[in-house]
MMTF fields as JSON, N, C-alpha, C and O atoms, coordinates in Angstrom:
{
  "mmtfVersion": "1.0.0",
  "mmtfProducer": "UNKNOWN",
  "numBonds": 291,
  "numAtoms": 292,
  "numGroups": 73,
  "numChains": 1,
  "numModels": 1,
  "chainsPerModel": [1],
  "groupsPerChain": [73],
  "chainIdList": ["A"],
  "bondAtomList": [4, 2, 8, 6, 12, 10, 16, 14, 20, 18, 24, 22, 28, 26, 32, 30, 36, 34, 40, 38, 44, 42, 48, 46, 52, 50, 56, 54, 60, 58, 64, 62, 68, 66, 72, 70, 76, 74, 80, 78, 84, 82, 88, 86, 92, 90, 96, 94, 100, 98, 104, 102, 108, 106, 112, 110, 116, 114, 120, 118, 124, 122, 128, 126, 132, 130, 136, 134, 140, 138, 144, 142, 148, 146, 152, 150, 156, 154, 160, 158, 164, 162, 168, 166, 172, 170, 176, 174, 180, 178, 184, 182, 188, 186, 192, 190, 196, 194, 200, 198, 204, 202, 208, 206, 212, 210, 216, 214, 220, 218, 224, 222, 228, 226, 232, 230, 236, 234, 240, 238, 244, 242, 248, 246, 252, 250, 256, 254, 260, 258, 264, 262, 268, 266, 272, 270, 276, 274, 280, 278, 284, 282, 288, 286],
  "bondOrderList": [1, 1, 1, 1, 1, 1, 1, 1, 1, 1, 1, 1, 1, 1, 1, 1, 1, 1, 1, 1, 1, 1, 1, 1, 1, 1, 1, 1, 1, 1, 1, 1, 1, 1, 1, 1, 1, 1, 1, 1, 1, 1, 1, 1, 1, 1, 1, 1, 1, 1, 1, 1, 1, 1, 1, 1, 1, 1, 1, 1, 1, 1, 1, 1, 1, 1, 1, 1, 1, 1, 1, 1],
  "groupList": [{"groupName": "MET", "atomNameList": ["N", "CA", "C", "O"], "elementList": ["N", "C", "C", "O"], "formalChargeList": [0, 0, 0, 0], "bondAtomList": [1, 0, 2, 1, 3, 2], "bondOrderList": [1, 1, 2], "singleLetterCode": "M", "chemCompType": "L-PEPTIDE LINKING"}, {"groupName": "ALA", "atomNameList": ["N", "CA", "C", "O"], "elementList": ["N", "C", "C", "O"], "formalChargeList": [0, 0, 0, 0], "bondAtomList": [1, 0, 2, 1, 3, 2], "bondOrderList": [1, 1, 2], "singleLetterCode": "A", "chemCompType": "L-PEPTIDE LINKING"}, {"groupName": "PHE", "atomNameList": ["N", "CA", "C", "O"], "elementList": ["N", "C", "C", "O"], "formalChargeList": [0, 0, 0, 0], "bondAtomList": [1, 0, 2, 1, 3, 2], "bondOrderList": [1, 1, 2], "singleLetterCode": "F", "chemCompType": "L-PEPTIDE LINKING"}, {"groupName": "ARG", "atomNameList": ["N", "CA", "C", "O"], "elementList": ["N", "C", "C", "O"], "formalChargeList": [0, 0, 0, 0], "bondAtomList": [1, 0, 2, 1, 3, 2], "bondOrderList": [1, 1, 2], "singleLetterCode": "R", "chemCompType": "L-PEPTIDE LINKING"}, {"groupName": "SER", "atomNameList": ["N", "CA", "C", "O"], "elementList": ["N", "C", "C", "O"], "formalChargeList": [0, 0, 0, 0], "bondAtomList": [1, 0, 2, 1, 3, 2], "bondOrderList": [1, 1, 2], "singleLetterCode": "S", "chemCompType": "L-PEPTIDE LINKING"}, {"groupName": "GLU", "atomNameList": ["N", "CA", "C", "O"], "elementList": ["N", "C", "C", "O"], "formalChargeList": [0, 0, 0, 0], "bondAtomList": [1, 0, 2, 1, 3, 2], "bondOrderList": [1, 1, 2], "singleLetterCode": "E", "chemCompType": "L-PEPTIDE LINKING"}, {"groupName": "GLN", "atomNameList": ["N", "CA", "C", "O"], "elementList": ["N", "C", "C", "O"], "formalChargeList": [0, 0, 0, 0], "bondAtomList": [1, 0, 2, 1, 3, 2], "bondOrderList": [1, 1, 2], "singleLetterCode": "Q", "chemCompType": "L-PEPTIDE LINKING"}, {"groupName": "PRO", "atomNameList": ["N", "CA", "C", "O"], "elementList": ["N", "C", "C", "O"], "formalChargeList": [0, 0, 0, 0], "bondAtomList": [1, 0, 2, 1, 3, 2], "bondOrderList": [1, 1, 2], "singleLetterCode": "P", "chemCompType": "L-PEPTIDE LINKING"}, {"groupName": "THR", "atomNameList": ["N", "CA", "C", "O"], "elementList": ["N", "C", "C", "O"], "formalChargeList": [0, 0, 0, 0], "bondAtomList": [1, 0, 2, 1, 3, 2], "bondOrderList": [1, 1, 2], "singleLetterCode": "T", "chemCompType": "L-PEPTIDE LINKING"}, {"groupName": "ILE", "atomNameList": ["N", "CA", "C", "O"], "elementList": ["N", "C", "C", "O"], "formalChargeList": [0, 0, 0, 0], "bondAtomList": [1, 0, 2, 1, 3, 2], "bondOrderList": [1, 1, 2], "singleLetterCode": "I", "chemCompType": "L-PEPTIDE LINKING"}, {"groupName": "LYS", "atomNameList": ["N", "CA", "C", "O"], "elementList": ["N", "C", "C", "O"], "formalChargeList": [0, 0, 0, 0], "bondAtomList": [1, 0, 2, 1, 3, 2], "bondOrderList": [1, 1, 2], "singleLetterCode": "K", "chemCompType": "L-PEPTIDE LINKING"}, {"groupName": "TYR", "atomNameList": ["N", "CA", "C", "O"], "elementList": ["N", "C", "C", "O"], "formalChargeList": [0, 0, 0, 0], "bondAtomList": [1, 0, 2, 1, 3, 2], "bondOrderList": [1, 1, 2], "singleLetterCode": "Y", "chemCompType": "L-PEPTIDE LINKING"}, {"groupName": "ASN", "atomNameList": ["N", "CA", "C", "O"], "elementList": ["N", "C", "C", "O"], "formalChargeList": [0, 0, 0, 0], "bondAtomList": [1, 0, 2, 1, 3, 2], "bondOrderList": [1, 1, 2], "singleLetterCode": "N", "chemCompType": "L-PEPTIDE LINKING"}, {"groupName": "LEU", "atomNameList": ["N", "CA", "C", "O"], "elementList": ["N", "C", "C", "O"], "formalChargeList": [0, 0, 0, 0], "bondAtomList": [1, 0, 2, 1, 3, 2], "bondOrderList": [1, 1, 2], "singleLetterCode": "L", "chemCompType": "L-PEPTIDE LINKING"}, {"groupName": "GLY", "atomNameList": ["N", "CA", "C", "O"], "elementList": ["N", "C", "C", "O"], "formalChargeList": [0, 0, 0, 0], "bondAtomList": [1, 0, 2, 1, 3, 2], "bondOrderList": [1, 1, 2], "singleLetterCode": "G", "chemCompType": "PEPTIDE LINKING"}, {"groupName": "ASP", "atomNameList": ["N", "CA", "C", "O"], "elementList": ["N", "C", "C", "O"], "formalChargeList": [0, 0, 0, 0], "bondAtomList": [1, 0, 2, 1, 3, 2], "bondOrderList": [1, 1, 2], "singleLetterCode": "D", "chemCompType": "L-PEPTIDE LINKING"}, {"groupName": "HIS", "atomNameList": ["N", "CA", "C", "O"], "elementList": ["N", "C", "C", "O"], "formalChargeList": [0, 0, 0, 0], "bondAtomList": [1, 0, 2, 1, 3, 2], "bondOrderList": [1, 1, 2], "singleLetterCode": "H", "chemCompType": "L-PEPTIDE LINKING"}, {"groupName": "VAL", "atomNameList": ["N", "CA", "C", "O"], "elementList": ["N", "C", "C", "O"], "formalChargeList": [0, 0, 0, 0], "bondAtomList": [1, 0, 2, 1, 3, 2], "bondOrderList": [1, 1, 2], "singleLetterCode": "V", "chemCompType": "L-PEPTIDE LINKING"}, {"groupName": "TRP", "atomNameList": ["N", "CA", "C", "O"], "elementList": ["N", "C", "C", "O"], "formalChargeList": [0, 0, 0, 0], "bondAtomList": [1, 0, 2, 1, 3, 2], "bondOrderList": [1, 1, 2], "singleLetterCode": "W", "chemCompType": "L-PEPTIDE LINKING"}],
  "groupTypeList": [0, 1, 2, 3, 0, 4, 5, 6, 7, 3, 8, 9, 10, 9, 11, 12, 13, 13, 1, 14, 8, 12, 5, 2, 9, 14, 5, 14, 15, 1, 11, 9, 7, 7, 16, 8, 14, 13, 7, 1, 12, 4, 8, 15, 9, 1, 7, 7, 15, 9, 7, 1, 14, 2, 17, 1, 17, 2, 12, 4, 15, 5, 1, 4, 18, 16, 13, 17, 5, 15, 16, 3, 14],
  "groupIdList": [1, 2, 3, 4, 5, 6, 7, 8, 9, 10, 11, 12, 13, 14, 15, 16, 17, 18, 19, 20, 21, 22, 23, 24, 25, 26, 27, 28, 29, 30, 31, 32, 33, 34, 35, 36, 37, 38, 39, 40, 41, 42, 43, 44, 45, 46, 47, 48, 49, 50, 51, 52, 53, 54, 55, 56, 57, 58, 59, 60, 61, 62, 63, 64, 65, 66, 67, 68, 69, 70, 71, 72, 73],
  "secStructList": [7, 7, 7, 7, 7, 7, 1, 1, 7, 3, 3, 7, 7, 3, 3, 3, 3, 7, 6, 6, 6, 7, 5, 3, 3, 3, 3, 3, 7, 7, 3, 3, 7, 6, 6, 7, 7, 7, 7, 1, 1, 3, 3, 1, 1, 7, 7, 7, 7, 7, 7, 6, 6, 3, 3, 3, 3, 3, 3, 6, 6, 6, 6, 3, 3, 3, 3, 3, 3, 7, 7, 7, 7],
  "xCoordList": [161.184, 160.332, 160.779, 161.553, 160.45, 160.463, 159.149, 158.218, 158.874, 156.98, 157.209, 158.129, 156.083, 156.02, 154.259, 153.322, 154.141, 152.972, 151.91, 152.357, 150.643, 149.96, 148.854, 148.563, 147.926, 146.325, 145.728, 144.769, 145.989, 144.782, 144.712, 145.838, 143.765, 143.497, 144.089, 143.738, 145.196, 145.431, 145.76, 145.901, 145.796, 146.089, 147.547, 147.816, 148.189, 149.558, 150.329, 150.223, 150.976, 151.736, 152.69, 153.416, 152.735, 153.434, 154.155, 153.568, 155.77, 156.405, 156.485, 157.159, 155.93, 155.916, 157.155, 157.856, 157.58, 159.224, 158.365, 157.301, 159.54, 159.649, 160.083, 161.135, 159.203, 159.901, 160.942, 161.192, 162.038, 163.449, 164.517, 165.557, 164.079, 164.681, 164.87, 165.82, 163.89, 163.606, 163.559, 163.916, 163.083, 163.46, 162.114, 161.073, 162.007, 161.327, 160.066, 160.55, 158.435, 157.85, 156.501, 155.643, 156.278, 155.24, 154.945, 155.466, 154.08, 153.465, 152.167, 151.428, 151.605, 150.061, 149.568, 150.165, 148.505, 147.851, 147.883, 147.992, 147.662, 147.57, 146.717, 147.115, 145.837, 145.181, 145.882, 146.11, 146.21, 146.873, 146.21, 145.323, 145.632, 144.312, 145.506, 146.653, 145.121, 145.614, 146.708, 146.512, 147.773, 148.847, 149.209, 149.828, 148.841, 149.586, 150.867, 150.801, 151.886, 152.675, 152.429, 151.291, 153.326, 153.448, 153.03, 152.947, 152.79, 152.078, 153.258, 154.001, 153.973, 154.545, 155.463, 154.727, 156.713, 157.557, 157.404, 157.583, 156.962, 156.703, 157.257, 157.375, 157.623, 157.995, 157.452, 157.17, 157.356, 156.787, 158.224, 158.033, 159.482, 160.455, 160.211, 159.933, 160.389, 160.175, 161.443, 162.471, 161.146, 162.627, 163.233, 162.696, 164.272, 164.865, 164.257, 163.51, 164.848, 164.421, 165.392, 166.526, 164.652, 165.373, 165.744, 164.81, 167.05, 167.281, 167.182, 167.064, 167.233, 166.928, 168.007, 169.12, 167.778, 168.852, 169.448, 170.494, 168.112, 168.783, 167.372, 166.445, 166.945, 166.272, 166.801, 167.939, 165.548, 165.824, 165.868, 165.114, 166.661, 166.627, 166.542, 167.406, 165.473, 165.541, 166.517, 166.278, 167.434, 168.055, 167.607, 167.696, 167.044, 165.904, 166.763, 166.177, 168.345, 168.937, 169.644, 170.142, 169.622, 170.13, 168.934, 169.171, 167.631, 166.363, 166.993, 166.988, 167.555, 167.956, 167.53, 167.089, 167.577, 167.67, 168.943, 169.525, 169.359, 170.278, 169.96, 169.227, 170.679, 170.329, 171.509, 172.681, 170.781, 171.534, 171.113, 169.97, 172.457, 172.151, 171.302, 171.544, 170.412, 169.358, 169.846, 169.959, 170.375, 171.044, 169.64, 169.736, 168.858, 167.428, 167.104, 166.448, 167.603, 167.238, 165.801, 165.057],
  "yCoordList": [313.458, 313.934, 313.579, 312.627, 314.114, 314.345, 313.744, 314.531, 312.869, 312.763, 313.787, 313.811, 314.617, 315.203, 315.106, 314.98, 315.179, 315.031, 316.061, 317.195, 315.898, 317.035, 317.347, 316.456, 318.775, 318.652, 318.066, 317.417, 318.042, 317.334, 316.075, 315.602, 315.336, 313.929, 314.168, 315.152, 313.093, 313.149, 311.384, 310.415, 311.476, 310.343, 310.442, 311.41, 309.617, 309.843, 308.403, 307.431, 308.379, 307.206, 306.805, 307.657, 305.586, 305.088, 303.728, 303.152, 303.354, 302.353, 301.166, 301.264, 300.336, 299.059, 298.318, 298.106, 297.852, 297.259, 295.925, 295.83, 294.723, 293.717, 293.75, 294.252, 293.179, 293.366, 292.95, 292.141, 293.648, 292.682, 293.269, 293.837, 293.034, 293.303, 294.469, 294.604, 295.41, 296.547, 296.577, 297.628, 295.375, 295.267, 295.873, 295.573, 296.528, 296.982, 295.768, 294.851, 295.611, 295.082, 295.387, 294.513, 296.851, 297.141, 298.468, 298.757, 299.174, 300.329, 300.448, 299.53, 301.902, 301.9, 303.116, 303.69, 303.267, 305.031, 304.085, 302.867, 305.784, 305.0, 306.43, 307.583, 306.155, 307.416, 307.638, 306.684, 308.916, 309.564, 309.74, 310.26, 309.725, 310.69, 311.715, 311.321, 312.781, 313.816, 313.466, 312.34, 314.066, 314.009, 312.275, 311.66, 311.766, 310.203, 310.178, 310.916, 309.229, 308.489, 307.841, 307.794, 307.373, 306.206, 305.082, 304.963, 304.369, 302.863, 302.294, 302.816, 301.141, 300.343, 299.918, 299.427, 299.895, 299.17, 299.732, 299.247, 301.075, 301.822, 303.186, 303.791, 303.741, 305.029, 305.711, 305.093, 307.286, 307.798, 308.318, 309.17, 307.683, 308.192, 306.87, 305.713, 307.375, 306.199, 305.942, 306.62, 304.682, 303.753, 304.11, 305.1, 303.614, 304.055, 302.894, 302.001, 303.144, 302.111, 300.9, 301.059, 299.606, 298.518, 297.747, 297.071, 297.487, 296.474, 295.141, 294.67, 294.463, 292.979, 292.371, 292.467, 291.688, 290.703, 291.389, 291.219, 292.474, 293.412, 293.782, 293.595, 294.214, 294.328, 295.587, 295.679, 296.732, 297.909, 297.644, 296.772, 298.292, 297.982, 299.258, 300.056, 299.705, 300.946, 301.131, 300.242, 301.863, 302.121, 303.556, 304.741, 302.804, 303.781, 304.996, 306.026, 304.718, 305.495, 306.69, 307.698, 306.485, 307.666, 307.78, 308.418, 307.517, 307.655, 307.494, 308.437, 306.238, 306.714, 305.314, 304.633, 304.671, 303.512, 302.514, 303.251, 301.605, 301.089, 299.567, 298.642, 299.713, 298.441, 297.066, 297.118, 296.175, 295.196, 293.66, 293.207, 292.833, 292.006, 290.845, 290.427, 290.264, 289.407, 288.38, 288.156, 287.247, 285.763, 284.498, 283.31, 285.066, 284.129, 283.143, 282.119, 283.504, 282.19, 282.835, 282.235],
  "zCoordList": [276.43, 277.263, 278.966, 279.067, 280.01, 281.323, 281.891, 281.726, 282.36, 282.869, 284.107, 284.925, 283.979, 285.068, 285.625, 284.837, 286.842, 287.644, 287.223, 287.057, 287.027, 286.549, 287.413, 288.211, 287.457, 288.287, 287.483, 287.9, 286.194, 285.488, 284.826, 284.676, 284.361, 284.081, 282.724, 282.072, 282.155, 280.569, 280.141, 280.887, 278.799, 278.453, 277.609, 276.897, 277.746, 277.224, 276.863, 277.612, 275.852, 275.025, 276.083, 276.596, 276.436, 277.409, 276.472, 275.556, 277.036, 276.57, 277.647, 278.672, 277.4, 278.454, 278.687, 277.697, 279.922, 280.15, 280.698, 281.31, 280.08, 281.16, 282.527, 282.921, 283.233, 284.838, 284.595, 283.701, 285.68, 286.043, 285.001, 285.337, 283.632, 282.586, 281.813, 281.042, 282.02, 281.45, 280.15, 279.615, 279.24, 277.879, 277.174, 277.759, 276.228, 275.618, 275.192, 274.528, 275.488, 275.047, 274.524, 274.404, 274.157, 273.19, 274.005, 275.082, 273.351, 273.693, 273.754, 273.399, 274.335, 274.153, 275.115, 276.025, 274.682, 275.819, 277.131, 277.279, 278.51, 279.415, 280.065, 279.895, 280.608, 281.337, 282.733, 283.479, 283.05, 283.868, 284.575, 283.897, 286.158, 286.967, 287.736, 287.948, 288.02, 288.684, 289.722, 290.18, 290.225, 291.15, 290.929, 291.798, 289.949, 289.987, 288.608, 287.625, 288.839, 288.169, 286.956, 286.488, 286.444, 285.227, 285.637, 286.86, 285.115, 285.693, 285.752, 284.921, 286.585, 287.028, 285.857, 285.001, 285.459, 284.317, 282.93, 281.813, 283.422, 281.933, 281.93, 282.996, 280.75, 280.608, 279.234, 278.207, 279.455, 278.554, 277.377, 276.508, 277.56, 276.644, 275.569, 275.887, 274.331, 273.032, 272.914, 272.9, 272.819, 272.34, 271.166, 270.67, 270.453, 269.399, 268.531, 268.931, 266.946, 266.053, 266.619, 267.07, 266.482, 266.995, 266.095, 265.665, 265.451, 264.175, 264.446, 265.577, 263.32, 263.822, 264.367, 263.85, 265.461, 266.32, 267.537, 268.163, 267.693, 268.994, 269.761, 268.974, 270.954, 271.8, 272.679, 273.137, 272.858, 273.292, 274.789, 275.221, 275.626, 277.238, 277.735, 277.373, 278.672, 279.209, 280.397, 281.215, 280.778, 281.819, 282.592, 282.268, 283.856, 284.304, 285.251, 285.582, 285.671, 286.271, 285.307, 285.808, 284.153, 282.961, 282.385, 281.359, 282.426, 281.518, 280.102, 279.311, 279.785, 278.138, 277.726, 278.652, 276.363, 276.334, 275.611, 274.815, 275.602, 274.837, 274.106, 274.458, 273.163, 272.227, 272.728, 273.099, 272.576, 273.226, 272.555, 272.631, 271.772, 271.098, 271.509, 272.642, 270.877, 271.225, 270.832, 269.627, 272.079, 271.376, 271.803, 272.113, 271.703, 272.441, 271.248, 271.442, 269.979, 268.986, 268.569, 267.793]
}
């Protein structure tokens, strides 16, 4: 789903990203006032299922998620 501004207020599910890396860090509901965009460091595109040992990273240029191996221990 691609976000579109609206003339009406609404509450939508967003997926929060870690600033700088765009790593998925959680989800929640966000109130979006009329004529405004998504909160910073978030997307309305759901991440894929994340297998153990991986993290989901959002590519904002492609508007898509990528799974990356997580070697952080």
